[in-house]
Biopython code that builds the backbone (N, CA, C, O; Angstrom):
import numpy as np
from Bio.PDB.StructureBuilder import StructureBuilder

atoms = [
    (1, "MET", "N", (0.750, -1.079, 0.231)),
    (1, "MET", "CA", (0.190, 0.057, -0.172)),
    (1, "MET", "C", (0.877, 1.311, 0.181)),
    (1, "MET", "O", (1.538, 1.511, 1.200)),
    (2, "LYS", "N", (0.639, 2.145, -0.802)),
    (2, "LYS", "CA", (1.254, 3.304, -0.878)),
    (2, "LYS", "C", (0.281, 4.737, -0.378)),
    (2, "LYS", "O", (-0.934, 4.845, -0.544)),
    (3, "LYS", "N", (0.974, 5.513, 0.110)),
    (3, "LYS", "CA", (0.283, 6.767, 0.441)),
    (3, "LYS", "C", (1.034, 7.972, 0.474)),
    (3, "LYS", "O", (2.256, 7.950, 0.619)),
    (4, "SER", "N", (0.262, 9.224, 0.324)),
    (4, "SER", "CA", (1.044, 10.385, 0.118)),
    (4, "SER", "C", (0.912, 11.518, 1.186)),
    (4, "SER", "O", (-0.283, 11.789, 1.307)),
    (5, "TYR", "N", (1.588, 12.179, 1.896)),
    (5, "TYR", "CA", (1.394, 12.969, 3.174)),
    (5, "TYR", "C", (2.092, 14.088, 2.722)),
    (5, "TYR", "O", (3.117, 14.149, 2.044)),
    (6, "GLN", "N", (1.209, 15.192, 3.315)),
    (6, "GLN", "CA", (1.666, 16.766, 3.284)),
    (6, "GLN", "C", (2.749, 16.916, 4.192)),
    (6, "GLN", "O", (2.522, 16.507, 5.331)),
    (7, "ILE", "N", (4.008, 17.460, 3.941)),
    (7, "ILE", "CA", (4.781, 17.702, 5.018)),
    (7, "ILE", "C", (5.366, 19.229, 4.955)),
    (7, "ILE", "O", (5.328, 19.945, 3.955)),
    (8, "GLU", "N", (5.923, 19.586, 6.253)),
    (8, "GLU", "CA", (6.569, 20.896, 6.493)),
    (8, "GLU", "C", (7.918, 20.794, 6.896)),
    (8, "GLU", "O", (8.247, 20.306, 7.977)),
    (9, "VAL", "N", (8.812, 21.299, 5.951)),
    (9, "VAL", "CA", (10.510, 21.261, 6.056)),
    (9, "VAL", "C", (11.150, 22.450, 5.570)),
    (9, "VAL", "O", (10.875, 22.931, 4.471)),
    (10, "ASP", "N", (11.944, 22.906, 6.308)),
    (10, "ASP", "CA", (12.566, 24.260, 5.748)),
    (10, "ASP", "C", (13.659, 24.215, 4.681)),
    (10, "ASP", "O", (13.651, 25.079, 3.804)),
    (11, "CYS", "N", (14.666, 23.198, 4.696)),
    (11, "CYS", "CA", (15.366, 22.847, 3.687)),
    (11, "CYS", "C", (15.502, 21.283, 2.925)),
    (11, "CYS", "O", (15.134, 20.203, 3.388)),
    (12, "ALA", "N", (16.066, 21.523, 1.785)),
    (12, "ALA", "CA", (16.296, 20.227, 1.172)),
    (12, "ALA", "C", (17.027, 19.222, 1.845)),
    (12, "ALA", "O", (16.697, 18.046, 1.695)),
    (13, "ASN", "N", (18.152, 19.593, 2.699)),
    (13, "ASN", "CA", (18.905, 18.936, 3.495)),
    (13, "ASN", "C", (18.072, 17.990, 4.527)),
    (13, "ASN", "O", (18.182, 16.767, 4.626)),
    (14, "CYS", "N", (17.160, 18.901, 5.319)),
    (14, "CYS", "CA", (16.367, 18.424, 6.119)),
    (14, "CYS", "C", (15.451, 17.418, 5.356)),
    (14, "CYS", "O", (15.249, 16.345, 5.925)),
    (15, "ALA", "N", (14.976, 17.589, 4.355)),
    (15, "ALA", "CA", (13.861, 16.613, 3.806)),
    (15, "ALA", "C", (14.813, 15.561, 3.512)),
    (15, "ALA", "O", (14.158, 14.522, 3.424)),
    (16, "ASN", "N", (16.010, 15.334, 3.322)),
    (16, "ASN", "CA", (16.599, 14.140, 2.883)),
    (16, "ASN", "C", (16.830, 13.422, 4.222)),
    (16, "ASN", "O", (16.624, 12.208, 4.243)),
    (17, "LYS", "N", (17.221, 14.016, 5.298)),
    (17, "LYS", "CA", (17.156, 13.534, 6.534)),
    (17, "LYS", "C", (15.591, 12.673, 7.114)),
    (17, "LYS", "O", (15.539, 11.593, 7.705)),
    (18, "MET", "N", (14.633, 13.412, 6.781)),
    (18, "MET", "CA", (13.369, 12.778, 7.014)),
    (18, "MET", "C", (13.337, 11.591, 5.962)),
    (18, "MET", "O", (13.014, 10.461, 6.327)),
    (19, "GLU", "N", (13.604, 11.809, 4.941)),
    (19, "GLU", "CA", (13.364, 10.588, 4.017)),
    (19, "GLU", "C", (14.088, 9.210, 4.670)),
    (19, "GLU", "O", (13.556, 8.100, 4.704)),
    (20, "GLN", "N", (15.576, 9.583, 5.236)),
    (20, "GLN", "CA", (16.215, 8.331, 5.627)),
    (20, "GLN", "C", (15.493, 7.961, 6.799)),
    (20, "GLN", "O", (15.203, 6.784, 7.012)),
    (21, "ALA", "N", (15.172, 8.919, 7.599)),
    (21, "ALA", "CA", (14.485, 8.287, 8.873)),
    (21, "ALA", "C", (13.147, 7.605, 8.528)),
    (21, "ALA", "O", (12.720, 6.742, 9.295)),
    (22, "ALA", "N", (12.518, 7.911, 7.513)),
    (22, "ALA", "CA", (11.038, 7.103, 7.399)),
    (22, "ALA", "C", (11.500, 5.715, 6.863)),
    (22, "ALA", "O", (10.989, 4.677, 7.282)),
    (23, "LYS", "N", (12.615, 5.733, 5.796)),
    (23, "LYS", "CA", (13.072, 4.378, 5.460)),
    (23, "LYS", "C", (13.517, 3.615, 6.552)),
    (23, "LYS", "O", (13.221, 2.422, 6.490)),
    (24, "ASN", "N", (14.251, 4.049, 7.693)),
    (24, "ASN", "CA", (14.510, 3.292, 8.461)),
    (24, "ASN", "C", (13.541, 2.944, 9.686)),
    (24, "ASN", "O", (13.916, 2.365, 10.705)),
    (25, "THR", "N", (12.314, 3.360, 9.448)),
    (25, "THR", "CA", (11.201, 2.771, 10.326)),
    (25, "THR", "C", (10.498, 1.550, 9.981)),
    (25, "THR", "O", (9.992, 1.339, 8.879)),
    (26, "ALA", "N", (10.485, 0.653, 11.094)),
    (26, "ALA", "CA", (9.619, -0.485, 11.034)),
    (26, "ALA", "C", (8.465, -0.529, 10.228)),
    (26, "ALA", "O", (7.663, 0.368, 10.488)),
    (27, "GLY", "N", (8.118, -1.359, 9.265)),
    (27, "GLY", "CA", (6.637, -1.102, 8.634)),
    (27, "GLY", "C", (6.799, -0.626, 7.194)),
    (27, "GLY", "O", (6.203, -1.189, 6.276)),
    (28, "VAL", "N", (7.800, 0.659, 6.959)),
    (28, "VAL", "CA", (8.092, 1.101, 5.860)),
    (28, "VAL", "C", (8.885, 0.246, 4.843)),
    (28, "VAL", "O", (9.904, -0.376, 5.143)),
    (29, "LYS", "N", (8.387, 0.269, 3.749)),
    (29, "LYS", "CA", (9.209, -0.542, 2.589)),
    (29, "LYS", "C", (9.998, 0.525, 1.601)),
    (29, "LYS", "O", (11.005, 0.298, 0.931)),
    (30, "ASP", "N", (9.353, 1.578, 1.692)),
    (30, "ASP", "CA", (10.199, 2.675, 0.730)),
    (30, "ASP", "C", (9.636, 4.067, 1.141)),
    (30, "ASP", "O", (8.433, 4.237, 1.341)),
    (31, "ALA", "N", (10.547, 5.032, 1.256)),
    (31, "ALA", "CA", (9.752, 6.221, 1.552)),
    (31, "ALA", "C", (10.378, 7.263, 0.328)),
    (31, "ALA", "O", (11.512, 6.969, -0.049)),
    (32, "VAL", "N", (9.805, 8.313, -0.243)),
    (32, "VAL", "CA", (10.422, 9.452, -0.820)),
    (32, "VAL", "C", (9.763, 10.645, -0.537)),
    (32, "VAL", "O", (8.549, 10.803, -0.662)),
    (33, "VAL", "N", (10.739, 11.678, -0.068)),
    (33, "VAL", "CA", (10.529, 12.924, 0.027)),
    (33, "VAL", "C", (10.713, 13.975, -0.877)),
    (33, "VAL", "O", (11.885, 14.304, -1.064)),
    (34, "ASN", "N", (9.663, 14.707, -1.609)),
    (34, "ASN", "CA", (10.057, 15.738, -2.417)),
    (34, "ASN", "C", (9.836, 16.970, -2.013)),
    (34, "ASN", "O", (8.729, 17.504, -2.074)),
    (35, "PHE", "N", (11.249, 17.710, -1.409)),
    (35, "PHE", "CA", (11.217, 19.207, -0.985)),
    (35, "PHE", "C", (10.319, 19.961, -1.777)),
    (35, "PHE", "O", (9.437, 20.607, -1.210)),
    (36, "MET", "N", (10.440, 19.971, -3.237)),
    (36, "MET", "CA", (9.841, 21.061, -3.941)),
    (36, "MET", "C", (8.248, 21.066, -3.758)),
    (36, "MET", "O", (7.655, 22.143, -3.818)),
    (37, "THR", "N", (7.574, 19.908, -3.541)),
    (37, "THR", "CA", (6.090, 19.831, -3.481)),
    (37, "THR", "C", (5.682, 19.436, -2.056)),
    (37, "THR", "O", (4.539, 19.153, -1.699)),
    (38, "LEU", "N", (6.763, 19.458, -1.310)),
    (38, "LEU", "CA", (6.507, 19.294, 0.195)),
    (38, "LEU", "C", (5.542, 17.968, 0.392)),
    (38, "LEU", "O", (4.504, 18.088, 1.043)),
    (39, "LYS", "N", (5.882, 16.814, -0.136)),
    (39, "LYS", "CA", (5.196, 15.587, -0.062)),
    (39, "LYS", "C", (6.146, 14.547, 0.263)),
    (39, "LYS", "O", (7.293, 14.588, -0.180)),
    (40, "MET", "N", (5.650, 13.428, 1.165)),
    (40, "MET", "CA", (6.300, 12.259, 1.366)),
    (40, "MET", "C", (5.409, 11.218, 0.919)),
    (40, "MET", "O", (4.285, 11.118, 1.411)),
    (41, "ASN", "N", (5.851, 10.385, -0.036)),
    (41, "ASN", "CA", (5.274, 9.010, -0.665)),
    (41, "ASN", "C", (5.871, 7.943, 0.223)),
    (41, "ASN", "O", (7.086, 7.749, 0.251)),
    (42, "VAL", "N", (4.992, 7.239, 0.965)),
    (42, "VAL", "CA", (5.480, 6.045, 1.744)),
    (42, "VAL", "C", (4.943, 4.784, 1.142)),
    (42, "VAL", "O", (3.793, 4.916, 0.724)),
    (43, "GLU", "N", (5.439, 3.669, 0.997)),
    (43, "GLU", "CA", (5.239, 2.622, 0.556)),
    (43, "GLU", "C", (5.439, 1.627, 1.952)),
    (43, "GLU", "O", (6.487, 1.566, 2.595)),
    (44, "PHE", "N", (4.285, 0.927, 2.235)),
    (44, "PHE", "CA", (4.201, 0.131, 3.508)),
    (44, "PHE", "C", (4.252, -1.229, 3.379)),
    (44, "PHE", "O", (3.668, -1.705, 2.405)),
    (45, "GLU", "N", (4.899, -2.075, 4.246)),
    (45, "GLU", "CA", (4.909, -3.518, 4.046)),
    (45, "GLU", "C", (3.713, -3.951, 4.033)),
    (45, "GLU", "O", (2.764, -3.179, 4.174)),
    (46, "GLU", "N", (3.580, -5.097, 3.884)),
    (46, "GLU", "CA", (2.178, -6.082, 3.916)),
    (46, "GLU", "C", (1.797, -6.271, 5.379)),
    (46, "GLU", "O", (2.542, -6.567, 6.313)),
    (47, "GLY", "N", (0.588, -6.058, 5.388)),
    (47, "GLY", "CA", (-0.062, -6.203, 6.887)),
    (47, "GLY", "C", (-0.108, -5.517, 8.147)),
    (47, "GLY", "O", (-0.674, -5.842, 9.191)),
    (48, "VAL", "N", (0.836, -4.148, 7.767)),
    (48, "VAL", "CA", (1.037, -3.158, 8.751)),
    (48, "VAL", "C", (-0.344, -2.281, 8.689)),
    (48, "VAL", "O", (-1.074, -2.219, 7.700)),
    (49, "ASN", "N", (-0.533, -1.703, 9.775)),
    (49, "ASN", "CA", (-1.319, -0.370, 10.123)),
    (49, "ASN", "C", (-0.726, 0.805, 9.829)),
    (49, "ASN", "O", (0.047, 1.327, 10.632)),
    (50, "ALA", "N", (-1.018, 1.354, 8.651)),
    (50, "ALA", "CA", (-0.211, 2.607, 8.169)),
    (50, "ALA", "C", (-0.536, 3.716, 9.307)),
    (50, "ALA", "O", (0.411, 4.452, 9.582)),
    (51, "LYS", "N", (-1.552, 3.896, 9.890)),
    (51, "LYS", "CA", (-1.706, 5.067, 10.823)),
    (51, "LYS", "C", (-0.677, 4.867, 11.708)),
    (51, "LYS", "O", (0.084, 5.823, 11.856)),
    (52, "ASP", "N", (-0.394, 3.558, 12.528)),
    (52, "ASP", "CA", (0.605, 3.358, 13.671)),
    (52, "ASP", "C", (2.086, 3.518, 13.073)),
    (52, "ASP", "O", (2.941, 3.923, 13.860)),
    (53, "VAL", "N", (2.409, 3.280, 11.954)),
    (53, "VAL", "CA", (3.613, 3.057, 11.409)),
    (53, "VAL", "C", (3.816, 4.587, 11.135)),
    (53, "VAL", "O", (4.989, 4.942, 11.257)),
    (54, "MET", "N", (2.954, 5.534, 10.801)),
    (54, "MET", "CA", (3.234, 6.707, 10.476)),
    (54, "MET", "C", (3.454, 7.659, 11.752)),
    (54, "MET", "O", (4.126, 8.691, 11.769)),
    (55, "LYS", "N", (2.808, 7.141, 12.715)),
    (55, "LYS", "CA", (3.151, 7.886, 14.038)),
    (55, "LYS", "C", (4.736, 7.475, 14.356)),
    (55, "LYS", "O", (5.454, 8.367, 14.809)),
    (56, "GLU", "N", (5.199, 6.396, 14.174)),
    (56, "GLU", "CA", (6.587, 6.070, 14.353)),
    (56, "GLU", "C", (7.475, 6.789, 13.367)),
    (56, "GLU", "O", (8.611, 7.108, 13.716)),
    (57, "VAL", "N", (7.030, 7.063, 12.169)),
    (57, "VAL", "CA", (7.898, 7.799, 11.182)),
    (57, "VAL", "C", (7.985, 9.197, 11.771)),
    (57, "VAL", "O", (9.052, 9.765, 12.005)),
    (58, "LEU", "N", (6.815, 9.691, 11.984)),
    (58, "LEU", "CA", (6.932, 11.355, 12.501)),
    (58, "LEU", "C", (7.902, 11.126, 13.856)),
    (58, "LEU", "O", (8.859, 11.901, 13.836)),
    (59, "LYS", "N", (7.881, 10.451, 14.750)),
    (59, "LYS", "CA", (9.252, 10.350, 15.747)),
    (59, "LYS", "C", (10.234, 10.374, 15.287)),
    (59, "LYS", "O", (11.099, 11.184, 15.620)),
    (60, "ASN", "N", (10.385, 9.472, 14.368)),
    (60, "ASN", "CA", (11.730, 9.267, 14.099)),
    (60, "ASN", "C", (12.158, 10.792, 13.263)),
    (60, "ASN", "O", (13.235, 11.344, 13.488)),
    (61, "CYS", "N", (11.385, 11.213, 12.522)),
    (61, "CYS", "CA", (11.710, 12.412, 11.682)),
    (61, "CYS", "C", (12.088, 13.510, 12.795)),
    (61, "CYS", "O", (13.161, 14.114, 12.771)),
    (62, "LYS", "N", (11.104, 13.705, 13.765)),
    (62, "LYS", "CA", (11.473, 14.650, 14.938)),
    (62, "LYS", "C", (12.777, 14.445, 15.379)),
    (62, "LYS", "O", (13.462, 15.464, 15.469)),
    (63, "LYS", "N", (13.329, 13.313, 15.697)),
    (63, "LYS", "CA", (14.541, 13.201, 16.043)),
    (63, "LYS", "C", (15.755, 13.834, 15.288)),
    (63, "LYS", "O", (16.737, 14.295, 15.870)),
    (64, "VAL", "N", (15.616, 13.812, 14.157)),
    (64, "VAL", "CA", (16.612, 14.246, 13.140)),
    (64, "VAL", "C", (16.229, 15.708, 12.833)),
    (64, "VAL", "O", (17.133, 16.543, 12.804)),
    (65, "GLU", "N", (15.132, 16.024, 12.634)),
    (65, "GLU", "CA", (14.650, 17.347, 12.190)),
    (65, "GLU", "C", (13.587, 17.551, 13.297)),
    (65, "GLU", "O", (12.489, 17.003, 13.193)),
    (66, "ASP", "N", (13.930, 18.406, 14.455)),
    (66, "ASP", "CA", (12.688, 18.726, 15.320)),
    (66, "ASP", "C", (11.507, 19.624, 14.991)),
    (66, "ASP", "O", (10.481, 19.615, 15.671)),
    (67, "GLU", "N", (11.683, 20.403, 13.924)),
    (67, "GLU", "CA", (10.766, 21.498, 13.271)),
    (67, "GLU", "C", (10.198, 20.893, 12.175)),
    (67, "GLU", "O", (9.467, 21.661, 11.549)),
    (68, "CYS", "N", (10.285, 19.745, 11.711)),
    (68, "CYS", "CA", (9.401, 19.098, 10.713)),
    (68, "CYS", "C", (8.174, 18.816, 11.109)),
    (68, "CYS", "O", (7.818, 18.778, 12.287)),
    (69, "GLU", "N", (7.307, 18.555, 9.908)),
    (69, "GLU", "CA", (5.785, 18.168, 10.339)),
    (69, "GLU", "C", (5.250, 17.293, 9.110)),
    (69, "GLU", "O", (5.440, 17.535, 7.918)),
    (70, "ILE", "N", (4.527, 16.205, 9.672)),
    (70, "ILE", "CA", (3.792, 15.348, 8.678)),
    (70, "ILE", "C", (2.399, 15.267, 8.911)),
    (70, "ILE", "O", (1.997, 14.409, 9.697)),
    (71, "TYR", "N", (1.565, 16.059, 8.328)),
    (71, "TYR", "CA", (0.110, 16.163, 8.452)),
    (71, "TYR", "C", (-0.445, 14.584, 7.987)),
    (71, "TYR", "O", (-0.638, 14.113, 6.866)),
    (72, "LEU", "N", (-0.595, 14.044, 9.246)),
    (72, "LEU", "CA", (-1.434, 12.692, 9.139)),
    (72, "LEU", "C", (-2.798, 12.917, 8.942)),
    (72, "LEU", "O", (-3.572, 11.966, 8.840)),
]
sb = StructureBuilder()
sb.init_structure("model")
sb.init_model(0)
sb.init_chain("A")
sb.init_seg("    ")
for serial, (resi, resn, name, xyz) in enumerate(atoms, 1):
    if name == "N":
        sb.init_residue(resn, " ", resi, " ")
    sb.init_atom(name, np.array(xyz, "f"), 0.0, 1.0, " ", f" {name:<3s}", serial, name[0])
structure = sb.get_structure()
């Protein structure tokens, strides 16, 4: 399953950090952050609850870039 989320981030480097944090979250198969459109596209592993996984993604992103936001 793939979903797209609106994000808020200040710079391209921070967006890259968010992408890596998302990719390293359990339940995420792949993630791509587009700084220009302020979107994060996430592909989830089979059988996971997307809402629960995205809460963990947000926590992990806040660890590397505390001023970022993902609009769940």
